[in-house]
C-alpha positions as protocol buffer text, in pm:
chain_id: "A"
residue {
  index: 1
  type: MET
  ca { x: 0 y: 0 z: 0 }
}
residue {
  index: 2
  type: THR
  ca { x: 296 y: 233 z: 58 }
}
residue {
  index: 3
  type: GLU
  ca { x: 514 y: 382 z: -213 }
}
residue {
  index: 4
  type: GLN
  ca { x: 727 y: 682 z: -120 }
}
residue {
  index: 5
  type: ASN
  ca { x: 959 y: 933 z: -279 }
}
residue {
  index: 6
  type: LEU
  ca { x: 1077 y: 1156 z: 4 }
}
residue {
  index: 7
  type: ARG
  ca { x: 1168 y: 1522 z: 0 }
}
residue {
  index: 8
  type: ALA
  ca { x: 1203 y: 1779 z: 278 }
}
residue {
  index: 9
  type: PRO
  ca { x: 908 y: 2022 z: 305 }
}
residue {
  index: 10
  type: HIS
  ca { x: 932 y: 2380 z: 186 }
}
residue {
  index: 11
  type: THR
  ca { x: 780 y: 2702 z: 313 }
}
residue {
  index: 12
  type: TYR
  ca { x: 473 y: 2840 z: 139 }
}
residue {
  index: 13
  type: ALA
  ca { x: 411 y: 3190 z: 7 }
}
residue {
  index: 14
  type: THR
  ca { x: 53 y: 3311 z: 2 }
}
residue {
  index: 15
  type: VAL
  ca { x: -114 y: 3388 z: -331 }
}
residue {
  index: 16
  type: PRO
  ca { x: -408 y: 3624 z: -264 }
}
residue {
  index: 17
  type: LEU
  ca { x: -749 y: 3533 z: -402 }
}
residue {
  index: 18
  type: SER
  ca { x: -1024 y: 3756 z: -539 }
}
residue {
  index: 19
  type: TRP
  ca { x: -1381 y: 3817 z: -417 }
}
residue {
  index: 20
  type: PRO
  ca { x: -1405 y: 3810 z: -36 }
}
residue {
  index: 21
  type: GLU
  ca { x: -1693 y: 3571 z: 22 }
}
residue {
  index: 22
  type: ARG
  ca { x: -1568 y: 3229 z: 129 }
}
residue {
  index: 23
  type: ARG
  ca { x: -1286 y: 3172 z: 377 }
}
residue {
  index: 24
  type: GLY
  ca { x: -1031 y: 2897 z: 321 }
}
residue {
  index: 25
  type: SER
  ca { x: -748 y: 2916 z: 574 }
}
residue {
  index: 26
  type: HIS
  ca { x: -663 y: 3291 z: 563 }
}
residue {
  index: 27
  type: ARG
  ca { x: -764 y: 3338 z: 198 }
}
residue {
  index: 28
  type: LEU
  ca { x: -1100 y: 3448 z: 63 }
}
residue {
  index: 29
  type: TYR
  ca { x: -1300 y: 3379 z: -249 }
}
residue {
  index: 30
  type: ARG
  ca { x: -1650 y: 3412 z: -388 }
}
residue {
  index: 31
  type: GLU
  ca { x: -1904 y: 3140 z: -455 }
}
residue {
  index: 32
  type: ILE
  ca { x: -2181 y: 3161 z: -712 }
}
residue {
  index: 33
  type: LEU
  ca { x: -2470 y: 2931 z: -794 }
}
residue {
  index: 34
  type: VAL
  ca { x: -2415 y: 2745 z: -1122 }
}
residue {
  index: 35
  type: GLY
  ca { x: -2667 y: 2481 z: -1223 }
}
residue {
  index: 36
  type: GLY
  ca { x: -2792 y: 2474 z: -865 }
}
residue {
  index: 37
  type: LEU
  ca { x: -2449 y: 2397 z: -713 }
}
residue {
  index: 38
  type: ARG
  ca { x: -2238 y: 2640 z: -507 }
}
residue {
  index: 39
  type: THR
  ca { x: -1929 y: 2679 z: -719 }
}
residue {
  index: 40
  type: ALA
  ca { x: -1602 y: 2853 z: -632 }
}
residue {
  index: 41
  type: CYS
  ca { x: -1481 y: 3141 z: -849 }
}
residue {
  index: 42
  type: LEU
  ca { x: -1123 y: 3020 z: -860 }
}
residue {
  index: 43
  type: SER
  ca { x: -861 y: 2984 z: -1130 }
}
residue {
  index: 44
  type: ARG
  ca { x: -649 y: 2670 z: -1143 }
}
residue {
  index: 45
  type: GLU
  ca { x: -360 y: 2858 z: -987 }
}
residue {
  index: 46
  type: GLN
  ca { x: -580 y: 2986 z: -706 }
}
residue {
  index: 47
  type: LEU
  ca { x: -732 y: 2644 z: -644 }
}
residue {
  index: 48
  type: THR
  ca { x: -383 y: 2495 z: -618 }
}
residue {
  index: 49
  type: SER
  ca { x: -270 y: 2774 z: -388 }
}
residue {
  index: 50
  type: LEU
  ca { x: -569 y: 2715 z: -163 }
}
residue {
  index: 51
  type: MET
  ca { x: -490 y: 2342 z: -151 }
}
residue {
  index: 52
  type: VAL
  ca { x: -132 y: 2405 z: -42 }
}
residue {
  index: 53
  type: GLY
  ca { x: -229 y: 2655 z: 226 }
}
residue {
  index: 54
  type: ASP
  ca { x: -510 y: 2440 z: 366 }
}
residue {
  index: 55
  type: CYS
  ca { x: -301 y: 2122 z: 371 }
}
residue {
  index: 56
  type: LEU
  ca { x: -5 y: 2285 z: 544 }
}
residue {
  index: 57
  type: ALA
  ca { x: -241 y: 2441 z: 799 }
}
residue {
  index: 58
  type: ALA
  ca { x: -410 y: 2104 z: 859 }
}
residue {
  index: 59
  type: ARG
  ca { x: -82 y: 1948 z: 968 }
}
residue {
  index: 60
  type: GLY
  ca { x: -121 y: 2122 z: 1300 }
}
residue {
  index: 61
  type: GLY
  ca { x: -426 y: 1908 z: 1375 }
}
residue {
  index: 62
  type: GLY
  ca { x: -756 y: 2020 z: 1520 }
}
residue {
  index: 63
  type: ARG
  ca { x: -948 y: 2054 z: 1194 }
}
residue {
  index: 64
  type: ARG
  ca { x: -1142 y: 1816 z: 975 }
}
residue {
  index: 65
  type: PRO
  ca { x: -1034 y: 1749 z: 616 }
}
residue {
  index: 66
  type: LYS
  ca { x: -1205 y: 1961 z: 354 }
}
residue {
  index: 67
  type: LEU
  ca { x: -1419 y: 1782 z: 99 }
}
residue {
  index: 68
  type: VAL
  ca { x: -1345 y: 1903 z: -254 }
}
residue {
  index: 69
  type: PHE
  ca { x: -1595 y: 1794 z: -519 }
}
residue {
  index: 70
  type: ALA
  ca { x: -1613 y: 1871 z: -892 }
}
residue {
  index: 71
  type: SER
  ca { x: -1905 y: 2025 z: -1080 }
}
residue {
  index: 72
  type: ASN
  ca { x: -1974 y: 1919 z: -1439 }
}
residue {
  index: 73
  type: GLY
  ca { x: -2278 y: 1842 z: -1651 }
}
residue {
  index: 74
  type: HIS
  ca { x: -2318 y: 1491 z: -1512 }
}
residue {
  index: 75
  type: ALA
  ca { x: -2305 y: 1608 z: -1150 }
}
residue {
  index: 76
  type: ILE
  ca { x: -2542 y: 1899 z: -1217 }
}
residue {
  index: 77
  type: ALA
  ca { x: -2796 y: 1670 z: -1385 }
}
residue {
  index: 78
  type: LEU
  ca { x: -2785 y: 1418 z: -1100 }
}
residue {
  index: 79
  type: ALA
  ca { x: -2811 y: 1689 z: -834 }
}
residue {
  index: 80
  type: ALA
  ca { x: -3114 y: 1836 z: -1012 }
}
residue {
  index: 81
  type: THR
  ca { x: -3302 y: 1507 z: -1020 }
}
residue {
  index: 82
  type: ASP
  ca { x: -3178 y: 1311 z: -717 }
}
residue {
  index: 83
  type: ALA
  ca { x: -3226 y: 1461 z: -370 }
}
residue {
  index: 84
  type: GLN
  ca { x: -2974 y: 1228 z: -209 }
}
residue {
  index: 85
  type: PHE
  ca { x: -2707 y: 1315 z: -464 }
}
residue {
  index: 86
  type: ARG
  ca { x: -2776 y: 1684 z: -408 }
}
residue {
  index: 87
  type: LYS
  ca { x: -2712 y: 1632 z: -36 }
}
residue {
  index: 88
  type: TYR
  ca { x: -2368 y: 1493 z: -118 }
}
residue {
  index: 89
  type: PHE
  ca { x: -2273 y: 1821 z: -281 }
}
residue {
  index: 90
  type: GLU
  ca { x: -2426 y: 2024 z: 0 }
}
residue {
  index: 91
  type: ALA
  ca { x: -2177 y: 1849 z: 230 }
}
residue {
  index: 92
  type: ALA
  ca { x: -1878 y: 1967 z: 23 }
}
residue {
  index: 93
  type: ASN
  ca { x: -1656 y: 2246 z: 152 }
}
residue {
  index: 94
  type: LEU
  ca { x: -1550 y: 2345 z: -198 }
}
residue {
  index: 95
  type: ILE
  ca { x: -1696 y: 2271 z: -543 }
}
residue {
  index: 96
  type: HIS
  ca { x: -1475 y: 2360 z: -839 }
}
residue {
  index: 97
  type: ALA
  ca { x: -1565 y: 2397 z: -1206 }
}
residue {
  index: 98
  type: ASP
  ca { x: -1461 y: 2066 z: -1359 }
}
residue {
  index: 99
  type: GLY
  ca { x: -1671 y: 2114 z: -1674 }
}
residue {
  index: 100
  type: GLN
  ca { x: -1636 y: 2391 z: -1932 }
}
residue {
  index: 101
  type: PRO
  ca { x: -2017 y: 2442 z: -1955 }
}
residue {
  index: 102
  type: VAL
  ca { x: -2005 y: 2545 z: -1587 }
}
residue {
  index: 103
  type: VAL
  ca { x: -1756 y: 2819 z: -1674 }
}
residue {
  index: 104
  type: LEU
  ca { x: -1950 y: 2930 z: -1983 }
}
residue {
  index: 105
  type: ALA
  ca { x: -2276 y: 2951 z: -1787 }
}
residue {
  index: 106
  type: SER
  ca { x: -2109 y: 3163 z: -1519 }
}
residue {
  index: 107
  type: LYS
  ca { x: -1979 y: 3403 z: -1784 }
}
residue {
  index: 108
  type: LEU
  ca { x: -2313 y: 3435 z: -1960 }
}
residue {
  index: 109
  type: LEU
  ca { x: -2551 y: 3439 z: -1664 }
}
residue {
  index: 110
  type: THR
  ca { x: -2369 y: 3590 z: -1363 }
}
residue {
  index: 111
  type: ASN
  ca { x: -2186 y: 3906 z: -1267 }
}
residue {
  index: 112
  type: HIS
  ca { x: -1894 y: 3713 z: -1122 }
}
residue {
  index: 113
  type: PRO
  ca { x: -1775 y: 3460 z: -1381 }
}
residue {
  index: 114
  type: ILE
  ca { x: -1547 y: 3173 z: -1291 }
}
residue {
  index: 115
  type: PRO
  ca { x: -1200 y: 3262 z: -1430 }
}
residue {
  index: 116
  type: GLU
  ca { x: -1136 y: 2927 z: -1597 }
}
residue {
  index: 117
  type: ARG
  ca { x: -1211 y: 2559 z: -1594 }
}
residue {
  index: 118
  type: SER
  ca { x: -1029 y: 2349 z: -1336 }
}
residue {
  index: 119
  type: ALA
  ca { x: -1076 y: 2004 z: -1487 }
}
residue {
  index: 120
  type: THR
  ca { x: -970 y: 1740 z: -1236 }
}
residue {
  index: 121
  type: THR
  ca { x: -754 y: 1578 z: -1503 }
}
residue {
  index: 122
  type: ASP
  ca { x: -559 y: 1906 z: -1523 }
}
residue {
  index: 123
  type: PHE
  ca { x: -578 y: 1992 z: -1156 }
}
residue {
  index: 124
  type: ILE
  ca { x: -412 y: 1669 z: -1043 }
}
residue {
  index: 125
  type: HIS
  ca { x: -103 y: 1780 z: -1239 }
}
residue {
  index: 126
  type: ASP
  ca { x: -118 y: 2133 z: -1094 }
}
residue {
  index: 127
  type: ALA
  ca { x: -152 y: 1979 z: -751 }
}
residue {
  index: 128
  type: ALA
  ca { x: 132 y: 1731 z: -808 }
}
residue {
  index: 129
  type: ARG
  ca { x: 366 y: 2005 z: -925 }
}
residue {
  index: 130
  type: SER
  ca { x: 295 y: 2223 z: -620 }
}
residue {
  index: 131
  type: ALA
  ca { x: 291 y: 1926 z: -382 }
}
residue {
  index: 132
  type: ALA
  ca { x: 638 y: 1828 z: -503 }
}
residue {
  index: 133
  type: GLU
  ca { x: 763 y: 2182 z: -441 }
}
residue {
  index: 134
  type: ARG
  ca { x: 602 y: 2214 z: -97 }
}
residue {
  index: 135
  type: GLY
  ca { x: 659 y: 1863 z: 37 }
}
residue {
  index: 136
  type: LEU
  ca { x: 292 y: 1759 z: 42 }
}
residue {
  index: 137
  type: ARG
  ca { x: 200 y: 1392 z: 20 }
}
residue {
  index: 138
  type: PHE
  ca { x: -60 y: 1218 z: -198 }
}
residue {
  index: 139
  type: PHE
  ca { x: -267 y: 907 z: -131 }
}
residue {
  index: 140
  type: LEU
  ca { x: -431 y: 751 z: -438 }
}
residue {
  index: 141
  type: LEU
  ca { x: -752 y: 559 z: -366 }
}
residue {
  index: 142
  type: GLY
  ca { x: -952 y: 387 z: -639 }
}
residue {
  index: 143
  type: ALA
  ca { x: -950 y: 220 z: -982 }
}
residue {
  index: 144
  type: THR
  ca { x: -803 y: -121 z: -1049 }
}
residue {
  index: 145
  type: GLU
  ca { x: -468 y: -224 z: -906 }
}
residue {
  index: 146
  type: SER
  ca { x: -307 y: -193 z: -1248 }
}
residue {
  index: 147
  type: ILE
  ca { x: -442 y: 156 z: -1317 }
}
residue {
  index: 148
  type: ASN
  ca { x: -372 y: 276 z: -964 }
}
residue {
  index: 149
  type: SER
  ca { x: -11 y: 159 z: -967 }
}
residue {
  index: 150
  type: ARG
  ca { x: 54 y: 296 z: -1318 }
}
residue {
  index: 151
  type: CYS
  ca { x: -97 y: 630 z: -1217 }
}
residue {
  index: 152
  type: ALA
  ca { x: 139 y: 648 z: -918 }
}
residue {
  index: 153
  type: ARG
  ca { x: 441 y: 560 z: -1133 }
}
residue {
  index: 154
  type: GLN
  ca { x: 345 y: 815 z: -1398 }
}
residue {
  index: 155
  type: LEU
  ca { x: 303 y: 1094 z: -1145 }
}
residue {
  index: 156
  type: ILE
  ca { x: 643 y: 1022 z: -993 }
}
residue {
  index: 157
  type: GLN
  ca { x: 797 y: 1001 z: -1339 }
}
residue {
  index: 158
  type: GLU
  ca { x: 659 y: 1344 z: -1431 }
}
residue {
  index: 159
  type: TYR
  ca { x: 721 y: 1498 z: -1087 }
}
residue {
  index: 160
  type: PRO
  ca { x: 1022 y: 1316 z: -938 }
}
residue {
  index: 161
  type: ALA
  ca { x: 1005 y: 1502 z: -606 }
}
residue {
  index: 162
  type: LEU
  ca { x: 639 y: 1414 z: -549 }
}
residue {
  index: 163
  type: ARG
  ca { x: 576 y: 1200 z: -244 }
}
residue {
  index: 164
  type: ILE
  ca { x: 318 y: 926 z: -294 }
}
residue {
  index: 165
  type: ALA
  ca { x: 253 y: 837 z: 69 }
}
residue {
  index: 166
  type: GLY
  ca { x: 38 y: 539 z: -21 }
}
residue {
  index: 167
  type: ARG
  ca { x: -217 y: 398 z: -258 }
}
residue {
  index: 168
  type: GLN
  ca { x: -503 y: 147 z: -259 }
}
residue {
  index: 169
  type: ASN
  ca { x: -716 y: 14 z: -543 }
}
residue {
  index: 170
  type: GLY
  ca { x: -1092 y: 62 z: -529 }
}
residue {
  index: 171
  type: TYR
  ca { x: -1179 y: -300 z: -454 }
}
residue {
  index: 172
  type: PHE
  ca { x: -1246 y: -311 z: -82 }
}
residue {
  index: 173
  type: ARG
  ca { x: -1550 y: -370 z: 136 }
}
residue {
  index: 174
  type: ARG
  ca { x: -1728 y: -113 z: 346 }
}
residue {
  index: 175
  type: GLU
  ca { x: -1626 y: -298 z: 662 }
}
residue {
  index: 176
  type: ASP
  ca { x: -1262 y: -249 z: 555 }
}
residue {
  index: 177
  type: GLU
  ca { x: -1294 y: 130 z: 561 }
}
residue {
  index: 178
  type: PRO
  ca { x: -1190 y: 194 z: 925 }
}
residue {
  index: 179
  type: ALA
  ca { x: -865 y: 1 z: 873 }
}
residue {
  index: 180
  type: LEU
  ca { x: -812 y: 171 z: 537 }
}
residue {
  index: 181
  type: CYS
  ca { x: -853 y: 514 z: 695 }
}
residue {
  index: 182
  type: ASP
  ca { x: -606 y: 417 z: 967 }
}
residue {
  index: 183
  type: ALA
  ca { x: -358 y: 323 z: 694 }
}
residue {
  index: 184
  type: ILE
  ca { x: -414 y: 655 z: 515 }
}
residue {
  index: 185
  type: ASN
  ca { x: -355 y: 843 z: 839 }
}
residue {
  index: 186
  type: ALA
  ca { x: -43 y: 640 z: 913 }
}
residue {
  index: 187
  type: SER
  ca { x: 94 y: 730 z: 569 }
}
residue {
  index: 188
  type: GLY
  ca { x: 88 y: 1100 z: 657 }
}
residue {
  index: 189
  type: ALA
  ca { x: -106 y: 1188 z: 341 }
}
residue {
  index: 190
  type: ASP
  ca { x: -201 y: 1553 z: 298 }
}
residue {
  index: 191
  type: ILE
  ca { x: -429 y: 1506 z: -6 }
}
residue {
  index: 192
  type: VAL
  ca { x: -641 y: 1196 z: -58 }
}
residue {
  index: 193
  type: TRP
  ca { x: -755 y: 1146 z: -418 }
}
residue {
  index: 194
  type: VAL
  ca { x: -1071 y: 933 z: -427 }
}
residue {
  index: 195
  type: GLY
  ca { x: -1157 y: 778 z: -764 }
}
residue {
  index: 196
  type: LEU
  ca { x: -1432 y: 526 z: -688 }
}
residue {
  index: 197
  type: GLY
  ca { x: -1690 y: 641 z: -943 }
}
residue {
  index: 198
  type: VAL
  ca { x: -2032 y: 800 z: -892 }
}
residue {
  index: 199
  type: PRO
  ca { x: -2185 y: 794 z: -633 }
}
residue {
  index: 200
  type: LEU
  ca { x: -1948 y: 567 z: -436 }
}
residue {
  index: 201
  type: GLU
  ca { x: -1667 y: 822 z: -409 }
}
residue {
  index: 202
  type: TYR
  ca { x: -1897 y: 1086 z: -258 }
}
residue {
  index: 203
  type: GLU
  ca { x: -2042 y: 837 z: -12 }
}
residue {
  index: 204
  type: PHE
  ca { x: -1693 y: 725 z: 91 }
}
residue {
  index: 205
  type: CYS
  ca { x: -1574 y: 1081 z: 147 }
}
residue {
  index: 206
  type: ILE
  ca { x: -1872 y: 1187 z: 356 }
}
residue {
  index: 207
  type: ARG
  ca { x: -1884 y: 862 z: 552 }
}
residue {
  index: 208
  type: ASN
  ca { x: -1514 y: 867 z: 640 }
}
residue {
  index: 209
  type: ARG
  ca { x: -1431 y: 1234 z: 668 }
}
residue {
  index: 210
  type: HIS
  ca { x: -1429 y: 1214 z: 1050 }
}
residue {
  index: 211
  type: ARG
  ca { x: -1178 y: 928 z: 1037 }
}
residue {
  index: 212
  type: LEU
  ca { x: -920 y: 1102 z: 818 }
}
residue {
  index: 213
  type: ASN
  ca { x: -650 y: 1353 z: 908 }
}
residue {
  index: 214
  type: ALA
  ca { x: -560 y: 1480 z: 559 }
}
residue {
  index: 215
  type: GLY
  ca { x: -599 y: 1844 z: 460 }
}
residue {
  index: 216
  type: TRP
  ca { x: -805 y: 1779 z: 146 }
}
residue {
  index: 217
  type: ILE
  ca { x: -1012 y: 1484 z: 25 }
}
residue {
  index: 218
  type: VAL
  ca { x: -1067 y: 1525 z: -349 }
}
residue {
  index: 219
  type: THR
  ca { x: -1308 y: 1323 z: -563 }
}
residue {
  index: 220
  type: CYS
  ca { x: -1154 y: 1250 z: -902 }
}
residue {
  index: 221
  type: GLY
  ca { x: -1372 y: 1000 z: -1092 }
}
residue {
  index: 222
  type: GLY
  ca { x: -1172 y: 836 z: -1372 }
}
residue {
  index: 223
  type: CYS
  ca { x: -876 y: 1072 z: -1334 }
}
residue {
  index: 224
  type: PHE
  ca { x: -633 y: 788 z: -1259 }
}
residue {
  index: 225
  type: ASN
  ca { x: -717 y: 636 z: -1599 }
}
residue {
  index: 226
  type: PHE
  ca { x: -618 y: 959 z: -1774 }
}
residue {
  index: 227
  type: VAL
  ca { x: -290 y: 990 z: -1583 }
}
residue {
  index: 228
  type: ALA
  ca { x: -211 y: 625 z: -1653 }
}
residue {
  index: 229
  type: GLY
  ca { x: -277 y: 682 z: -2024 }
}
residue {
  index: 230
  type: ASP
  ca { x: -580 y: 455 z: -2063 }
}
residue {
  index: 231
  type: TYR
  ca { x: -811 y: 749 z: -2141 }
}
residue {
  index: 232
  type: VAL
  ca { x: -726 y: 1027 z: -2387 }
}
residue {
  index: 233
  type: ARG
  ca { x: -831 y: 1392 z: -2354 }
}
residue {
  index: 234
  type: ALA
  ca { x: -1028 y: 1562 z: -2628 }
}
residue {
  index: 235
  type: PRO
  ca { x: -856 y: 1813 z: -2859 }
}
residue {
  index: 236
  type: VAL
  ca { x: -807 y: 2151 z: -2692 }
}
residue {
  index: 237
  type: TRP
  ca { x: -1063 y: 2324 z: -2913 }
}
residue {
  index: 238
  type: MET
  ca { x: -1332 y: 2073 z: -2807 }
}
residue {
  index: 239
  type: GLN
  ca { x: -1242 y: 2126 z: -2441 }
}
residue {
  index: 240
  type: ALA
  ca { x: -1270 y: 2504 z: -2484 }
}
residue {
  index: 241
  type: CYS
  ca { x: -1612 y: 2475 z: -2650 }
}
residue {
  index: 242
  type: GLY
  ca { x: -1750 y: 2244 z: -2383 }
}
residue {
  index: 243
  type: LEU
  ca { x: -1761 y: 1949 z: -2625 }
}
residue {
  index: 244
  type: GLU
  ca { x: -1528 y: 1710 z: -2449 }
}
residue {
  index: 245
  type: TRP
  ca { x: -1830 y: 1489 z: -2374 }
}
residue {
  index: 246
  type: LEU
  ca { x: -1886 y: 1446 z: -2749 }
}
residue {
  index: 247
  type: TYR
  ca { x: -1529 y: 1329 z: -2796 }
}
residue {
  index: 248
  type: ARG
  ca { x: -1569 y: 1078 z: -2514 }
}
residue {
  index: 249
  type: VAL
  ca { x: -1893 y: 947 z: -2667 }
}
residue {
  index: 250
  type: SER
  ca { x: -1721 y: 903 z: -3003 }
}
residue {
  index: 251
  type: ARG
  ca { x: -1456 y: 686 z: -2837 }
}
residue {
  index: 252
  type: GLU
  ca { x: -1690 y: 486 z: -2611 }
}
residue {
  index: 253
  type: PRO
  ca { x: -2040 y: 506 z: -2764 }
}
residue {
  index: 254
  type: ARG
  ca { x: -2176 y: 186 z: -2608 }
}
residue {
  index: 255
  type: ARG
  ca { x: -2083 y: 295 z: -2256 }
}
residue {
  index: 256
  type: LEU
  ca { x: -2149 y: 668 z: -2271 }
}
residue {
  index: 257
  type: PHE
  ca { x: -2417 y: 743 z: -2534 }
}
residue {
  index: 258
  type: TRP
  ca { x: -2722 y: 697 z: -2313 }
}
residue {
  index: 259
  type: ARG
  ca { x: -2554 y: 862 z: -2015 }
}
residue {
  index: 260
  type: TYR
  ca { x: -2504 y: 1186 z: -2206 }
}
residue {
  index: 261
  type: ALA
  ca { x: -2832 y: 1155 z: -2398 }
}
residue {
  index: 262
  type: VAL
  ca { x: -3012 y: 1167 z: -2062 }
}
residue {
  index: 263
  type: THR
  ca { x: -2792 y: 1399 z: -1857 }
}
residue {
  index: 264
  type: ASN
  ca { x: -2702 y: 1667 z: -2112 }
}
residue {
  index: 265
  type: PRO
  ca { x: -3058 y: 1808 z: -2154 }
}
residue {
  index: 266
  type: LEU
  ca { x: -3109 y: 1801 z: -1776 }
}
residue {
  index: 267
  type: ALA
  ca { x: -2777 y: 1975 z: -1718 }
}
residue {
  index: 268
  type: ALA
  ca { x: -2851 y: 2240 z: -1984 }
}
residue {
  index: 269
  type: PHE
  ca { x: -3189 y: 2317 z: -1827 }
}
residue {
  index: 270
  type: ALA
  ca { x: -3035 y: 2342 z: -1479 }
}
residue {
  index: 271
  type: LEU
  ca { x: -2755 y: 2567 z: -1605 }
}
residue {
  index: 272
  type: LEU
  ca { x: -3007 y: 2802 z: -1768 }
}
residue {
  index: 273
  type: THR
  ca { x: -3253 y: 2813 z: -1477 }
}
residue {
  index: 274
  type: ARG
  ca { x: -3039 y: 2763 z: -1165 }
}
residue {
  index: 275
  type: THR
  ca { x: -2743 y: 2991 z: -1223 }
}
residue {
  index: 276
  type: GLY
  ca { x: -2689 y: 3326 z: -1054 }
}
residue {
  index: 277
  type: SER
  ca { x: -2443 y: 3547 z: -868 }
}
residue {
  index: 278
  type: THR
  ca { x: -2621 y: 3508 z: -533 }
}
residue {
  index: 279
  type: VAL
  ca { x: -2573 y: 3200 z: -317 }
}
residue {
  index: 280
  type: PRO
  ca { x: -2855 y: 3134 z: -66 }
}
residue {
  index: 281
  type: ASN
  ca { x: -2736 y: 3142 z: 296 }
}
residue {
  index: 282
  type: GLY
  ca { x: -2388 y: 3228 z: 176 }
}
residue {
  index: 283
  type: GLU
  ca { x: -2281 y: 3387 z: 503 }
}
residue {
  index: 284
  type: GLN
  ca { x: -2370 y: 3074 z: 703 }
}
residue {
  index: 285
  type: ARG
  ca { x: -2180 y: 2858 z: 457 }
}
residue {
  index: 286
  type: ALA
  ca { x: -1876 y: 3087 z: 480 }
}
residue {
  index: 287
  type: GLN
  ca { x: -1867 y: 3043 z: 857 }
}
residue {
  index: 288
  type: GLY
  ca { x: -1907 y: 2668 z: 835 }
}
residue {
  index: 289
  type: PHE
  ca { x: -1616 y: 2632 z: 594 }
}
residue {
  index: 290
  type: THR
  ca { x: -1352 y: 2704 z: 856 }
}
residue {
  index: 291
  type: SER
  ca { x: -1476 y: 2437 z: 1096 }
}
C-alpha cells in the first residue's frame, strides 16, 4: 500500500485570491450558484494555492479534512433530479468547475464569472507540481490495481520530487474502511484522491471524513485512468467549447451514449434556470467552511 519518494518540506508563500466571500485558511474567495451547485470562483492557480495553504495548515491538527468535489454536466444533472445526490454536494466544503459548460454559464448568466475551468484531469497535475515543491503527500484511492499503480508511477515520473505516501485500489469492502482510513492516516497523506466512481466516491468521502487527518479529500472520478494513459483527452478546441463529452462518446459510444443523452438536456436546463451570482445562505456557509 505504501510507495514513497521523500523530499524535505518547503515554506509556502501566500497567493491572494479575489472576491471576499468564502474563507479557506486565511484566503477568501467568492461562490456563485451554477446549475444549482455552489461553485467557487477560482482559477487553477488559485485552487492549487488554496490546496497548499489548507493542507499545510491542517498538519497542526484540530481541523477536519475539507471535501473538494467537482461540478460538471453529469453532476449537475444528478443533483437536479436526485435529492440524495444533491445532499452529497451540500456536504462539500468546496466545489470547483470541472466542466467547461459550468464556466461558460457563469460568464453568460452571472456578474462574477469563474475565471477558468479546473478540470480534475488538469488539476491533479497542478496539484502534483505544487505538492512536489512544498513537500505535500498524496494518497491515491480507487480504480483497479493496475491503473492505480501505473498512475502512481506516472506521477512520480513526471514529478520526481512528489511523495506518494500510499495507494489502494478501489476493490475493498465497506467494513474495511476503518482500517483503510487508519492506513491513510499512518501514511501522513495531505491530499487523498478518491476515484471510486459516482456515487461511491462521494459516499466514501462523507462517511469517512471524520476518520481522516488529511488536509483535502478530493473526488476525481476516472482521473487515474487519464494519468495512466488509458483514457485520452479531447482536442483543446473541443475542451474550450464544452464538447469534451462528445469526444468521449465518439470513443466509447456503447458505454457513454445513453448517459449523455439523458444527462445533457437536464444539465442544460439546470444551467439556464439555476445559475446566478447570489448564493442562498452564503454567510452561514462561509462560517461553516472554517470548521
